Structures are given as C-alpha cells and as structure tokens.
mmCIF entry with sequence, helices, sheets and N, C-alpha, C, O atoms, coordinates in Angstrom:
data_MODEL
# 
_entry.id   MODEL 
# 
_entity.id                         1 
_entity.type                       polymer 
_entity.pdbx_number_of_molecules   1 
# 
_entity_poly.entity_id                      1 
_entity_poly.type                           'polypeptide(L)' 
_entity_poly.nstd_linkage                   no 
_entity_poly.nstd_monomer                   no 
_entity_poly.pdbx_seq_one_letter_code       MELRGEITRIDEEGGKVTIDLGTLVTVDMDKVRLIEKYRPPKRKRPLRDMVD 
_entity_poly.pdbx_seq_one_letter_code_can   MELRGEITRIDEEGGKVTIDLGTLVTVDMDKVRLIEKYRPPKRKRPLRDMVD 
_entity_poly.pdbx_strand_id                 A 
# 
loop_
_entity_poly_seq.entity_id 
_entity_poly_seq.num 
_entity_poly_seq.mon_id 
_entity_poly_seq.hetero 
1 1  MET n 
1 2  GLU n 
1 3  LEU n 
1 4  ARG n 
1 5  GLY n 
1 6  GLU n 
1 7  ILE n 
1 8  THR n 
1 9  ARG n 
1 10 ILE n 
1 11 ASP n 
1 12 GLU n 
1 13 GLU n 
1 14 GLY n 
1 15 GLY n 
1 16 LYS n 
1 17 VAL n 
1 18 THR n 
1 19 ILE n 
1 20 ASP n 
1 21 LEU n 
1 22 GLY n 
1 23 THR n 
1 24 LEU n 
1 25 VAL n 
1 26 THR n 
1 27 VAL n 
1 28 ASP n 
1 29 MET n 
1 30 ASP n 
1 31 LYS n 
1 32 VAL n 
1 33 ARG n 
1 34 LEU n 
1 35 ILE n 
1 36 GLU n 
1 37 LYS n 
1 38 TYR n 
1 39 ARG n 
1 40 PRO n 
1 41 PRO n 
1 42 LYS n 
1 43 ARG n 
1 44 LYS n 
1 45 ARG n 
1 46 PRO n 
1 47 LEU n 
1 48 ARG n 
1 49 ASP n 
1 50 MET n 
1 51 VAL n 
1 52 ASP n 
# 
_struct_asym.id          A 
_struct_asym.entity_id   1 
# 
loop_
_struct_conf.conf_type_id 
_struct_conf.id 
_struct_conf.pdbx_PDB_helix_id 
_struct_conf.beg_label_comp_id 
_struct_conf.beg_label_asym_id 
_struct_conf.beg_label_seq_id 
_struct_conf.pdbx_beg_PDB_ins_code 
_struct_conf.end_label_comp_id 
_struct_conf.end_label_asym_id 
_struct_conf.end_label_seq_id 
_struct_conf.pdbx_end_PDB_ins_code 
_struct_conf.beg_auth_comp_id 
_struct_conf.beg_auth_asym_id 
_struct_conf.beg_auth_seq_id 
_struct_conf.end_auth_comp_id 
_struct_conf.end_auth_asym_id 
_struct_conf.end_auth_seq_id 
_struct_conf.pdbx_PDB_helix_class 
_struct_conf.details 
_struct_conf.pdbx_PDB_helix_length 
HELX_P HELX_P1 AA1 MET A 29 ? LYS A 31 ? MET A 29 LYS A 31 5 ? 3 
HELX_P HELX_P2 AA2 LEU A 47 ? MET A 50 ? LEU A 47 MET A 50 1 ? 4 
# 
_struct_conf_type.id          HELX_P 
_struct_conf_type.criteria    ? 
_struct_conf_type.reference   ? 
# 
_struct_sheet.id               AA1 
_struct_sheet.type             ? 
_struct_sheet.number_strands   3 
_struct_sheet.details          ? 
# 
loop_
_struct_sheet_order.sheet_id 
_struct_sheet_order.range_id_1 
_struct_sheet_order.range_id_2 
_struct_sheet_order.offset 
_struct_sheet_order.sense 
AA1 1 2 ? anti-parallel 
AA1 2 3 ? anti-parallel 
# 
loop_
_struct_sheet_range.sheet_id 
_struct_sheet_range.id 
_struct_sheet_range.beg_label_comp_id 
_struct_sheet_range.beg_label_asym_id 
_struct_sheet_range.beg_label_seq_id 
_struct_sheet_range.pdbx_beg_PDB_ins_code 
_struct_sheet_range.end_label_comp_id 
_struct_sheet_range.end_label_asym_id 
_struct_sheet_range.end_label_seq_id 
_struct_sheet_range.pdbx_end_PDB_ins_code 
_struct_sheet_range.beg_auth_comp_id 
_struct_sheet_range.beg_auth_asym_id 
_struct_sheet_range.beg_auth_seq_id 
_struct_sheet_range.end_auth_comp_id 
_struct_sheet_range.end_auth_asym_id 
_struct_sheet_range.end_auth_seq_id 
AA1 1 GLU A 6  ? ASP A 11 ? GLU A 6  ASP A 11 
AA1 2 LYS A 16 ? ASP A 20 ? LYS A 16 ASP A 20 
AA1 3 LEU A 24 ? ASP A 28 ? LEU A 24 ASP A 28 
# 
loop_
_atom_site.group_PDB 
_atom_site.id 
_atom_site.type_symbol 
_atom_site.label_atom_id 
_atom_site.label_alt_id 
_atom_site.label_comp_id 
_atom_site.label_asym_id 
_atom_site.label_entity_id 
_atom_site.label_seq_id 
_atom_site.pdbx_PDB_ins_code 
_atom_site.Cartn_x 
_atom_site.Cartn_y 
_atom_site.Cartn_z 
_atom_site.occupancy 
_atom_site.B_iso_or_equiv 
_atom_site.pdbx_formal_charge 
_atom_site.auth_seq_id 
_atom_site.auth_comp_id 
_atom_site.auth_asym_id 
_atom_site.auth_atom_id 
_atom_site.pdbx_PDB_model_num 
ATOM 1   N N  . MET A 1 1  ? 96.764  66.219  79.359  1.00 0.00 ? 1  MET A N  1 
ATOM 2   C CA . MET A 1 1  ? 95.559  66.926  79.486  1.00 0.00 ? 1  MET A CA 1 
ATOM 3   C C  . MET A 1 1  ? 95.935  68.288  80.119  1.00 0.00 ? 1  MET A C  1 
ATOM 4   O O  . MET A 1 1  ? 96.728  68.354  81.058  1.00 0.00 ? 1  MET A O  1 
ATOM 5   N N  . GLU A 1 2  ? 95.359  69.333  79.592  1.00 0.00 ? 2  GLU A N  1 
ATOM 6   C CA . GLU A 1 2  ? 95.597  70.699  80.089  1.00 0.00 ? 2  GLU A CA 1 
ATOM 7   C C  . GLU A 1 2  ? 94.374  71.210  80.839  1.00 0.00 ? 2  GLU A C  1 
ATOM 8   O O  . GLU A 1 2  ? 93.282  71.269  80.274  1.00 0.00 ? 2  GLU A O  1 
ATOM 9   N N  . LEU A 1 3  ? 94.540  71.568  82.062  1.00 0.00 ? 3  LEU A N  1 
ATOM 10  C CA . LEU A 1 3  ? 93.450  72.183  82.855  1.00 0.00 ? 3  LEU A CA 1 
ATOM 11  C C  . LEU A 1 3  ? 93.995  73.545  83.319  1.00 0.00 ? 3  LEU A C  1 
ATOM 12  O O  . LEU A 1 3  ? 95.162  73.669  83.693  1.00 0.00 ? 3  LEU A O  1 
ATOM 13  N N  . ARG A 1 4  ? 93.145  74.528  83.285  1.00 0.00 ? 4  ARG A N  1 
ATOM 14  C CA . ARG A 1 4  ? 93.568  75.876  83.763  1.00 0.00 ? 4  ARG A CA 1 
ATOM 15  C C  . ARG A 1 4  ? 92.810  76.264  84.999  1.00 0.00 ? 4  ARG A C  1 
ATOM 16  O O  . ARG A 1 4  ? 91.603  76.048  85.116  1.00 0.00 ? 4  ARG A O  1 
ATOM 17  N N  . GLY A 1 5  ? 93.555  76.852  85.934  1.00 0.00 ? 5  GLY A N  1 
ATOM 18  C CA . GLY A 1 5  ? 92.945  77.348  87.138  1.00 0.00 ? 5  GLY A CA 1 
ATOM 19  C C  . GLY A 1 5  ? 93.904  78.215  87.930  1.00 0.00 ? 5  GLY A C  1 
ATOM 20  O O  . GLY A 1 5  ? 95.059  78.401  87.545  1.00 0.00 ? 5  GLY A O  1 
ATOM 21  N N  . GLU A 1 6  ? 93.416  78.738  89.033  1.00 0.00 ? 6  GLU A N  1 
ATOM 22  C CA . GLU A 1 6  ? 94.230  79.586  89.875  1.00 0.00 ? 6  GLU A CA 1 
ATOM 23  C C  . GLU A 1 6  ? 94.810  78.813  90.998  1.00 0.00 ? 6  GLU A C  1 
ATOM 24  O O  . GLU A 1 6  ? 94.098  78.052  91.654  1.00 0.00 ? 6  GLU A O  1 
ATOM 25  N N  . ILE A 1 7  ? 96.080  78.973  91.252  1.00 0.00 ? 7  ILE A N  1 
ATOM 26  C CA . ILE A 1 7  ? 96.759  78.291  92.389  1.00 0.00 ? 7  ILE A CA 1 
ATOM 27  C C  . ILE A 1 7  ? 96.350  78.927  93.656  1.00 0.00 ? 7  ILE A C  1 
ATOM 28  O O  . ILE A 1 7  ? 96.489  80.141  93.803  1.00 0.00 ? 7  ILE A O  1 
ATOM 29  N N  . THR A 1 8  ? 95.835  78.148  94.611  1.00 0.00 ? 8  THR A N  1 
ATOM 30  C CA . THR A 1 8  ? 95.378  78.699  95.875  1.00 0.00 ? 8  THR A CA 1 
ATOM 31  C C  . THR A 1 8  ? 96.329  78.355  97.027  1.00 0.00 ? 8  THR A C  1 
ATOM 32  O O  . THR A 1 8  ? 96.369  79.067  98.030  1.00 0.00 ? 8  THR A O  1 
ATOM 33  N N  . ARG A 1 9  ? 97.079  77.290  96.888  1.00 0.00 ? 9  ARG A N  1 
ATOM 34  C CA . ARG A 1 9  ? 97.990  76.902  97.963  1.00 0.00 ? 9  ARG A CA 1 
ATOM 35  C C  . ARG A 1 9  ? 99.184  76.157  97.409  1.00 0.00 ? 9  ARG A C  1 
ATOM 36  O O  . ARG A 1 9  ? 99.046  75.390  96.456  1.00 0.00 ? 9  ARG A O  1 
ATOM 37  N N  . ILE A 1 10 ? 100.376 76.369  97.998  1.00 0.00 ? 10 ILE A N  1 
ATOM 38  C CA . ILE A 1 10 ? 101.578 75.640  97.614  1.00 0.00 ? 10 ILE A CA 1 
ATOM 39  C C  . ILE A 1 10 ? 102.153 75.025  98.877  1.00 0.00 ? 10 ILE A C  1 
ATOM 40  O O  . ILE A 1 10 ? 102.425 75.726  99.852  1.00 0.00 ? 10 ILE A O  1 
ATOM 41  N N  . ASP A 1 11 ? 102.338 73.687  98.856  1.00 0.00 ? 11 ASP A N  1 
ATOM 42  C CA . ASP A 1 11 ? 102.941 72.950  99.976  1.00 0.00 ? 11 ASP A CA 1 
ATOM 43  C C  . ASP A 1 11 ? 104.304 72.526  99.484  1.00 0.00 ? 11 ASP A C  1 
ATOM 44  O O  . ASP A 1 11 ? 104.443 71.486  98.841  1.00 0.00 ? 11 ASP A O  1 
ATOM 45  N N  . GLU A 1 12 ? 105.332 73.342  99.788  1.00 0.00 ? 12 GLU A N  1 
ATOM 46  C CA . GLU A 1 12 ? 106.667 73.051  99.309  1.00 0.00 ? 12 GLU A CA 1 
ATOM 47  C C  . GLU A 1 12 ? 107.269 71.811  99.982  1.00 0.00 ? 12 GLU A C  1 
ATOM 48  O O  . GLU A 1 12 ? 108.015 71.074  99.337  1.00 0.00 ? 12 GLU A O  1 
ATOM 49  N N  . GLU A 1 13 ? 106.975 71.573  101.217 1.00 0.00 ? 13 GLU A N  1 
ATOM 50  C CA . GLU A 1 13 ? 107.502 70.397  101.933 1.00 0.00 ? 13 GLU A CA 1 
ATOM 51  C C  . GLU A 1 13 ? 106.964 69.100  101.350 1.00 0.00 ? 13 GLU A C  1 
ATOM 52  O O  . GLU A 1 13 ? 107.707 68.139  101.154 1.00 0.00 ? 13 GLU A O  1 
ATOM 53  N N  . GLY A 1 14 ? 105.654 69.085  101.073 1.00 0.00 ? 14 GLY A N  1 
ATOM 54  C CA . GLY A 1 14 ? 105.017 67.921  100.531 1.00 0.00 ? 14 GLY A CA 1 
ATOM 55  C C  . GLY A 1 14 ? 105.086 67.817  99.024  1.00 0.00 ? 14 GLY A C  1 
ATOM 56  O O  . GLY A 1 14 ? 104.768 66.772  98.457  1.00 0.00 ? 14 GLY A O  1 
ATOM 57  N N  . GLY A 1 15 ? 105.513 68.928  98.347  1.00 0.00 ? 15 GLY A N  1 
ATOM 58  C CA . GLY A 1 15 ? 105.615 68.908  96.898  1.00 0.00 ? 15 GLY A CA 1 
ATOM 59  C C  . GLY A 1 15 ? 104.277 68.918  96.198  1.00 0.00 ? 15 GLY A C  1 
ATOM 60  O O  . GLY A 1 15 ? 104.143 68.388  95.095  1.00 0.00 ? 15 GLY A O  1 
ATOM 61  N N  . LYS A 1 16 ? 103.277 69.521  96.836  1.00 0.00 ? 16 LYS A N  1 
ATOM 62  C CA . LYS A 1 16 ? 101.903 69.555  96.303  1.00 0.00 ? 16 LYS A CA 1 
ATOM 63  C C  . LYS A 1 16 ? 101.458 70.996  96.001  1.00 0.00 ? 16 LYS A C  1 
ATOM 64  O O  . LYS A 1 16 ? 101.935 71.952  96.612  1.00 0.00 ? 16 LYS A O  1 
ATOM 65  N N  . VAL A 1 17 ? 100.542 71.120  95.051  1.00 0.00 ? 17 VAL A N  1 
ATOM 66  C CA . VAL A 1 17 ? 99.909  72.410  94.702  1.00 0.00 ? 17 VAL A CA 1 
ATOM 67  C C  . VAL A 1 17 ? 98.438  72.208  94.630  1.00 0.00 ? 17 VAL A C  1 
ATOM 68  O O  . VAL A 1 17 ? 97.953  71.245  94.036  1.00 0.00 ? 17 VAL A O  1 
ATOM 69  N N  . THR A 1 18 ? 97.691  73.159  95.262  1.00 0.00 ? 18 THR A N  1 
ATOM 70  C CA . THR A 1 18 ? 96.246  73.104  95.184  1.00 0.00 ? 18 THR A CA 1 
ATOM 71  C C  . THR A 1 18 ? 95.780  74.158  94.204  1.00 0.00 ? 18 THR A C  1 
ATOM 72  O O  . THR A 1 18 ? 96.161  75.324  94.304  1.00 0.00 ? 18 THR A O  1 
ATOM 73  N N  . ILE A 1 19 ? 94.938  73.737  93.235  1.00 0.00 ? 19 ILE A N  1 
ATOM 74  C CA . ILE A 1 19 ? 94.481  74.592  92.152  1.00 0.00 ? 19 ILE A CA 1 
ATOM 75  C C  . ILE A 1 19 ? 92.940  74.629  92.165  1.00 0.00 ? 19 ILE A C  1 
ATOM 76  O O  . ILE A 1 19 ? 92.275  73.611  92.358  1.00 0.00 ? 19 ILE A O  1 
ATOM 77  N N  . ASP A 1 20 ? 92.405  75.832  91.954  1.00 0.00 ? 20 ASP A N  1 
ATOM 78  C CA . ASP A 1 20 ? 90.951  76.031  91.864  1.00 0.00 ? 20 ASP A CA 1 
ATOM 79  C C  . ASP A 1 20 ? 90.477  75.835  90.408  1.00 0.00 ? 20 ASP A C  1 
ATOM 80  O O  . ASP A 1 20 ? 90.700  76.683  89.544  1.00 0.00 ? 20 ASP A O  1 
ATOM 81  N N  . LEU A 1 21 ? 89.837  74.723  90.180  1.00 0.00 ? 21 LEU A N  1 
ATOM 82  C CA . LEU A 1 21 ? 89.275  74.431  88.832  1.00 0.00 ? 21 LEU A CA 1 
ATOM 83  C C  . LEU A 1 21 ? 87.787  74.448  88.869  1.00 0.00 ? 21 LEU A C  1 
ATOM 84  O O  . LEU A 1 21 ? 87.142  73.780  88.061  1.00 0.00 ? 21 LEU A O  1 
ATOM 85  N N  . GLY A 1 22 ? 87.203  75.205  89.799  1.00 0.00 ? 22 GLY A N  1 
ATOM 86  C CA . GLY A 1 22 ? 85.772  75.156  90.067  1.00 0.00 ? 22 GLY A CA 1 
ATOM 87  C C  . GLY A 1 22 ? 85.560  74.360  91.290  1.00 0.00 ? 22 GLY A C  1 
ATOM 88  O O  . GLY A 1 22 ? 84.637  74.626  92.060  1.00 0.00 ? 22 GLY A O  1 
ATOM 89  N N  . THR A 1 23 ? 86.388  73.390  91.493  1.00 0.00 ? 23 THR A N  1 
ATOM 90  C CA . THR A 1 23 ? 86.559  72.636  92.737  1.00 0.00 ? 23 THR A CA 1 
ATOM 91  C C  . THR A 1 23 ? 88.044  72.599  93.017  1.00 0.00 ? 23 THR A C  1 
ATOM 92  O O  . THR A 1 23 ? 88.841  72.693  92.084  1.00 0.00 ? 23 THR A O  1 
ATOM 93  N N  . LEU A 1 24 ? 88.440  72.468  94.254  1.00 0.00 ? 24 LEU A N  1 
ATOM 94  C CA . LEU A 1 24 ? 89.890  72.443  94.593  1.00 0.00 ? 24 LEU A CA 1 
ATOM 95  C C  . LEU A 1 24 ? 90.457  71.077  94.287  1.00 0.00 ? 24 LEU A C  1 
ATOM 96  O O  . LEU A 1 24 ? 89.906  70.044  94.669  1.00 0.00 ? 24 LEU A O  1 
ATOM 97  N N  . VAL A 1 25 ? 91.586  71.102  93.578  1.00 0.00 ? 25 VAL A N  1 
ATOM 98  C CA . VAL A 1 25 ? 92.287  69.890  93.155  1.00 0.00 ? 25 VAL A CA 1 
ATOM 99  C C  . VAL A 1 25 ? 93.747  70.026  93.612  1.00 0.00 ? 25 VAL A C  1 
ATOM 100 O O  . VAL A 1 25 ? 94.392  71.046  93.367  1.00 0.00 ? 25 VAL A O  1 
ATOM 101 N N  . THR A 1 26 ? 94.258  68.973  94.285  1.00 0.00 ? 26 THR A N  1 
ATOM 102 C CA . THR A 1 26 ? 95.656  68.973  94.723  1.00 0.00 ? 26 THR A CA 1 
ATOM 103 C C  . THR A 1 26 ? 96.453  67.994  93.872  1.00 0.00 ? 26 THR A C  1 
ATOM 104 O O  . THR A 1 26 ? 96.073  66.833  93.721  1.00 0.00 ? 26 THR A O  1 
ATOM 105 N N  . VAL A 1 27 ? 97.562  68.474  93.320  1.00 0.00 ? 27 VAL A N  1 
ATOM 106 C CA . VAL A 1 27 ? 98.416  67.620  92.459  1.00 0.00 ? 27 VAL A CA 1 
ATOM 107 C C  . VAL A 1 27 ? 99.865  67.839  92.827  1.00 0.00 ? 27 VAL A C  1 
ATOM 108 O O  . VAL A 1 27 ? 100.204 68.794  93.526  1.00 0.00 ? 27 VAL A O  1 
ATOM 109 N N  . ASP A 1 28 ? 100.736 66.931  92.342  1.00 0.00 ? 28 ASP A N  1 
ATOM 110 C CA . ASP A 1 28 ? 102.171 67.080  92.538  1.00 0.00 ? 28 ASP A CA 1 
ATOM 111 C C  . ASP A 1 28 ? 102.705 68.291  91.783  1.00 0.00 ? 28 ASP A C  1 
ATOM 112 O O  . ASP A 1 28 ? 102.260 68.593  90.676  1.00 0.00 ? 28 ASP A O  1 
ATOM 113 N N  . MET A 1 29 ? 103.664 68.980  92.394  1.00 0.00 ? 29 MET A N  1 
ATOM 114 C CA . MET A 1 29 ? 104.248 70.159  91.761  1.00 0.00 ? 29 MET A CA 1 
ATOM 115 C C  . MET A 1 29 ? 104.860 69.880  90.398  1.00 0.00 ? 29 MET A C  1 
ATOM 116 O O  . MET A 1 29 ? 104.788 70.728  89.509  1.00 0.00 ? 29 MET A O  1 
ATOM 117 N N  . ASP A 1 30 ? 105.460 68.713  90.214  1.00 0.00 ? 30 ASP A N  1 
ATOM 118 C CA . ASP A 1 30 ? 106.087 68.418  88.964  1.00 0.00 ? 30 ASP A CA 1 
ATOM 119 C C  . ASP A 1 30 ? 105.106 68.178  87.826  1.00 0.00 ? 30 ASP A C  1 
ATOM 120 O O  . ASP A 1 30 ? 105.534 68.029  86.682  1.00 0.00 ? 30 ASP A O  1 
ATOM 121 N N  . LYS A 1 31 ? 103.825 68.137  88.093  1.00 0.00 ? 31 LYS A N  1 
ATOM 122 C CA . LYS A 1 31 ? 102.787 67.928  87.085  1.00 0.00 ? 31 LYS A CA 1 
ATOM 123 C C  . LYS A 1 31 ? 102.198 69.259  86.645  1.00 0.00 ? 31 LYS A C  1 
ATOM 124 O O  . LYS A 1 31 ? 101.369 69.279  85.736  1.00 0.00 ? 31 LYS A O  1 
ATOM 125 N N  . VAL A 1 32 ? 102.597 70.385  87.261  1.00 0.00 ? 32 VAL A N  1 
ATOM 126 C CA . VAL A 1 32 ? 102.015 71.709  86.983  1.00 0.00 ? 32 VAL A CA 1 
ATOM 127 C C  . VAL A 1 32 ? 102.993 72.517  86.182  1.00 0.00 ? 32 VAL A C  1 
ATOM 128 O O  . VAL A 1 32 ? 104.199 72.471  86.424  1.00 0.00 ? 32 VAL A O  1 
ATOM 129 N N  . ARG A 1 33 ? 102.480 73.252  85.233  1.00 0.00 ? 33 ARG A N  1 
ATOM 130 C CA . ARG A 1 33 ? 103.305 74.149  84.432  1.00 0.00 ? 33 ARG A CA 1 
ATOM 131 C C  . ARG A 1 33 ? 102.719 75.534  84.496  1.00 0.00 ? 33 ARG A C  1 
ATOM 132 O O  . ARG A 1 33 ? 101.512 75.688  84.310  1.00 0.00 ? 33 ARG A O  1 
ATOM 133 N N  . LEU A 1 34 ? 103.506 76.534  84.748  1.00 0.00 ? 34 LEU A N  1 
ATOM 134 C CA . LEU A 1 34 ? 103.079 77.917  84.852  1.00 0.00 ? 34 LEU A CA 1 
ATOM 135 C C  . LEU A 1 34 ? 102.908 78.451  83.438  1.00 0.00 ? 34 LEU A C  1 
ATOM 136 O O  . LEU A 1 34 ? 103.845 78.479  82.641  1.00 0.00 ? 34 LEU A O  1 
ATOM 137 N N  . ILE A 1 35 ? 101.676 78.874  83.153  1.00 0.00 ? 35 ILE A N  1 
ATOM 138 C CA . ILE A 1 35 ? 101.363 79.438  81.812  1.00 0.00 ? 35 ILE A CA 1 
ATOM 139 C C  . ILE A 1 35 ? 101.582 80.937  81.776  1.00 0.00 ? 35 ILE A C  1 
ATOM 140 O O  . ILE A 1 35 ? 102.213 81.436  80.845  1.00 0.00 ? 35 ILE A O  1 
ATOM 141 N N  . GLU A 1 36 ? 101.086 81.666  82.751  1.00 0.00 ? 36 GLU A N  1 
ATOM 142 C CA . GLU A 1 36 ? 101.361 83.116  82.797  1.00 0.00 ? 36 GLU A CA 1 
ATOM 143 C C  . GLU A 1 36 ? 101.540 83.509  84.254  1.00 0.00 ? 36 GLU A C  1 
ATOM 144 O O  . GLU A 1 36 ? 100.990 82.883  85.160  1.00 0.00 ? 36 GLU A O  1 
ATOM 145 N N  . LYS A 1 37 ? 102.335 84.581  84.458  1.00 0.00 ? 37 LYS A N  1 
ATOM 146 C CA . LYS A 1 37 ? 102.619 85.016  85.795  1.00 0.00 ? 37 LYS A CA 1 
ATOM 147 C C  . LYS A 1 37 ? 101.445 85.673  86.416  1.00 0.00 ? 37 LYS A C  1 
ATOM 148 O O  . LYS A 1 37 ? 100.534 86.117  85.717  1.00 0.00 ? 37 LYS A O  1 
ATOM 149 N N  . TYR A 1 38 ? 101.441 85.748  87.737  1.00 0.00 ? 38 TYR A N  1 
ATOM 150 C CA . TYR A 1 38 ? 100.336 86.347  88.476  1.00 0.00 ? 38 TYR A CA 1 
ATOM 151 C C  . TYR A 1 38 ? 100.378 87.836  88.282  1.00 0.00 ? 38 TYR A C  1 
ATOM 152 O O  . TYR A 1 38 ? 101.440 88.452  88.369  1.00 0.00 ? 38 TYR A O  1 
ATOM 153 N N  . ARG A 1 39 ? 99.252  88.408  88.024  1.00 0.00 ? 39 ARG A N  1 
ATOM 154 C CA . ARG A 1 39 ? 99.098  89.877  87.911  1.00 0.00 ? 39 ARG A CA 1 
ATOM 155 C C  . ARG A 1 39 ? 97.945  90.268  88.826  1.00 0.00 ? 39 ARG A C  1 
ATOM 156 O O  . ARG A 1 39 ? 96.813  89.820  88.646  1.00 0.00 ? 39 ARG A O  1 
ATOM 157 N N  . PRO A 1 40 ? 98.252  91.117  89.818  1.00 0.00 ? 40 PRO A N  1 
ATOM 158 C CA . PRO A 1 40 ? 97.184  91.553  90.686  1.00 0.00 ? 40 PRO A CA 1 
ATOM 159 C C  . PRO A 1 40 ? 96.156  92.361  89.969  1.00 0.00 ? 40 PRO A C  1 
ATOM 160 O O  . PRO A 1 40 ? 96.484  92.997  88.968  1.00 0.00 ? 40 PRO A O  1 
ATOM 161 N N  . PRO A 1 41 ? 94.898  92.376  90.431  1.00 0.00 ? 41 PRO A N  1 
ATOM 162 C CA . PRO A 1 41 ? 93.847  93.146  89.713  1.00 0.00 ? 41 PRO A CA 1 
ATOM 163 C C  . PRO A 1 41 ? 94.193  94.652  89.728  1.00 0.00 ? 41 PRO A C  1 
ATOM 164 O O  . PRO A 1 41 ? 94.750  95.156  90.704  1.00 0.00 ? 41 PRO A O  1 
ATOM 165 N N  . LYS A 1 42 ? 93.864  95.343  88.659  1.00 0.00 ? 42 LYS A N  1 
ATOM 166 C CA . LYS A 1 42 ? 94.159  96.782  88.571  1.00 0.00 ? 42 LYS A CA 1 
ATOM 167 C C  . LYS A 1 42 ? 92.956  97.551  89.179  1.00 0.00 ? 42 LYS A C  1 
ATOM 168 O O  . LYS A 1 42 ? 91.794  97.165  89.041  1.00 0.00 ? 42 LYS A O  1 
ATOM 169 N N  . ARG A 1 43 ? 93.308  98.637  89.843  1.00 0.00 ? 43 ARG A N  1 
ATOM 170 C CA . ARG A 1 43 ? 92.267  99.517  90.426  1.00 0.00 ? 43 ARG A CA 1 
ATOM 171 C C  . ARG A 1 43 ? 91.712  100.411 89.291  1.00 0.00 ? 43 ARG A C  1 
ATOM 172 O O  . ARG A 1 43 ? 92.433  100.825 88.382  1.00 0.00 ? 43 ARG A O  1 
ATOM 173 N N  . LYS A 1 44 ? 90.415  100.683 89.392  1.00 0.00 ? 44 LYS A N  1 
ATOM 174 C CA . LYS A 1 44 ? 89.775  101.598 88.434  1.00 0.00 ? 44 LYS A CA 1 
ATOM 175 C C  . LYS A 1 44 ? 90.002  103.034 88.843  1.00 0.00 ? 44 LYS A C  1 
ATOM 176 O O  . LYS A 1 44 ? 90.083  103.915 87.986  1.00 0.00 ? 44 LYS A O  1 
ATOM 177 N N  . ARG A 1 45 ? 90.107  103.294 90.166  1.00 0.00 ? 45 ARG A N  1 
ATOM 178 C CA . ARG A 1 45 ? 90.319  104.620 90.685  1.00 0.00 ? 45 ARG A CA 1 
ATOM 179 C C  . ARG A 1 45 ? 91.557  104.578 91.624  1.00 0.00 ? 45 ARG A C  1 
ATOM 180 O O  . ARG A 1 45 ? 91.784  103.555 92.269  1.00 0.00 ? 45 ARG A O  1 
ATOM 181 N N  . PRO A 1 46 ? 92.346  105.646 91.713  1.00 0.00 ? 46 PRO A N  1 
ATOM 182 C CA . PRO A 1 46 ? 93.442  105.662 92.654  1.00 0.00 ? 46 PRO A CA 1 
ATOM 183 C C  . PRO A 1 46 ? 92.954  105.480 94.077  1.00 0.00 ? 46 PRO A C  1 
ATOM 184 O O  . PRO A 1 46 ? 91.831  105.870 94.398  1.00 0.00 ? 46 PRO A O  1 
ATOM 185 N N  . LEU A 1 47 ? 93.752  104.911 94.911  1.00 0.00 ? 47 LEU A N  1 
ATOM 186 C CA . LEU A 1 47 ? 93.397  104.626 96.272  1.00 0.00 ? 47 LEU A CA 1 
ATOM 187 C C  . LEU A 1 47 ? 93.040  105.923 97.060  1.00 0.00 ? 47 LEU A C  1 
ATOM 188 O O  . LEU A 1 47 ? 92.106  105.902 97.862  1.00 0.00 ? 47 LEU A O  1 
ATOM 189 N N  . ARG A 1 48 ? 93.748  107.015 96.850  1.00 0.00 ? 48 ARG A N  1 
ATOM 190 C CA . ARG A 1 48 ? 93.474  108.228 97.601  1.00 0.00 ? 48 ARG A CA 1 
ATOM 191 C C  . ARG A 1 48 ? 92.066  108.788 97.278  1.00 0.00 ? 48 ARG A C  1 
ATOM 192 O O  . ARG A 1 48 ? 91.495  109.483 98.118  1.00 0.00 ? 48 ARG A O  1 
ATOM 193 N N  . ASP A 1 49 ? 91.510  108.517 96.127  1.00 0.00 ? 49 ASP A N  1 
ATOM 194 C CA . ASP A 1 49 ? 90.151  108.975 95.787  1.00 0.00 ? 49 ASP A CA 1 
ATOM 195 C C  . ASP A 1 49 ? 89.124  108.153 96.572  1.00 0.00 ? 49 ASP A C  1 
ATOM 196 O O  . ASP A 1 49 ? 88.019  108.635 96.821  1.00 0.00 ? 49 ASP A O  1 
ATOM 197 N N  . MET A 1 50 ? 89.462  106.947 96.959  1.00 0.00 ? 50 MET A N  1 
ATOM 198 C CA . MET A 1 50 ? 88.499  106.055 97.623  1.00 0.00 ? 50 MET A CA 1 
ATOM 199 C C  . MET A 1 50 ? 88.327  106.470 99.081  1.00 0.00 ? 50 MET A C  1 
ATOM 200 O O  . MET A 1 50 ? 87.299  106.141 99.672  1.00 0.00 ? 50 MET A O  1 
ATOM 201 N N  . VAL A 1 51 ? 89.270  107.169 99.684  1.00 0.00 ? 51 VAL A N  1 
ATOM 202 C CA . VAL A 1 51 ? 89.204  107.528 101.077 1.00 0.00 ? 51 VAL A CA 1 
ATOM 203 C C  . VAL A 1 51 ? 88.695  108.995 101.155 1.00 0.00 ? 51 VAL A C  1 
ATOM 204 O O  . VAL A 1 51 ? 89.475  109.942 101.049 1.00 0.00 ? 51 VAL A O  1 
ATOM 205 N N  . ASP A 1 52 ? 87.425  109.141 101.335 1.00 0.00 ? 52 ASP A N  1 
ATOM 206 C CA . ASP A 1 52 ? 86.831  110.524 101.445 1.00 0.00 ? 52 ASP A CA 1 
ATOM 207 C C  . ASP A 1 52 ? 86.007  110.622 102.689 1.00 0.00 ? 52 ASP A C  1 
ATOM 208 O O  . ASP A 1 52 ? 85.432  111.675 102.968 1.00 0.00 ? 52 ASP A O  1 
# 
C-alpha cells in the first residue's frame, strides 16, 4: 500500500518515522521509502524587499 505524506519527525534511536497523512502516523523506518527530496518553499519576492 502506498500512502503519501510529509515527514514531521524522525526517531533514529527507536527506528520510527512520524508522517502527516491528514493525521499523524508513526511507522518503522524500514517501511518508508523516500519518493522525492525535500524542497523548501520558494519566495515570491526577495527577502530584502520584504523589509521596508
């Protein structure tokens, strides 16, 4: 089964990952596959224009 969501927390010691699927779901790391890398949101205006 493939479910898509945003990773909100990684517990490396416990081997768990929390994913936001509309509700938070915690699963074992070995059950999760990375589909695309994280890309931060792009700004519409440069930062220096925002400080006036």
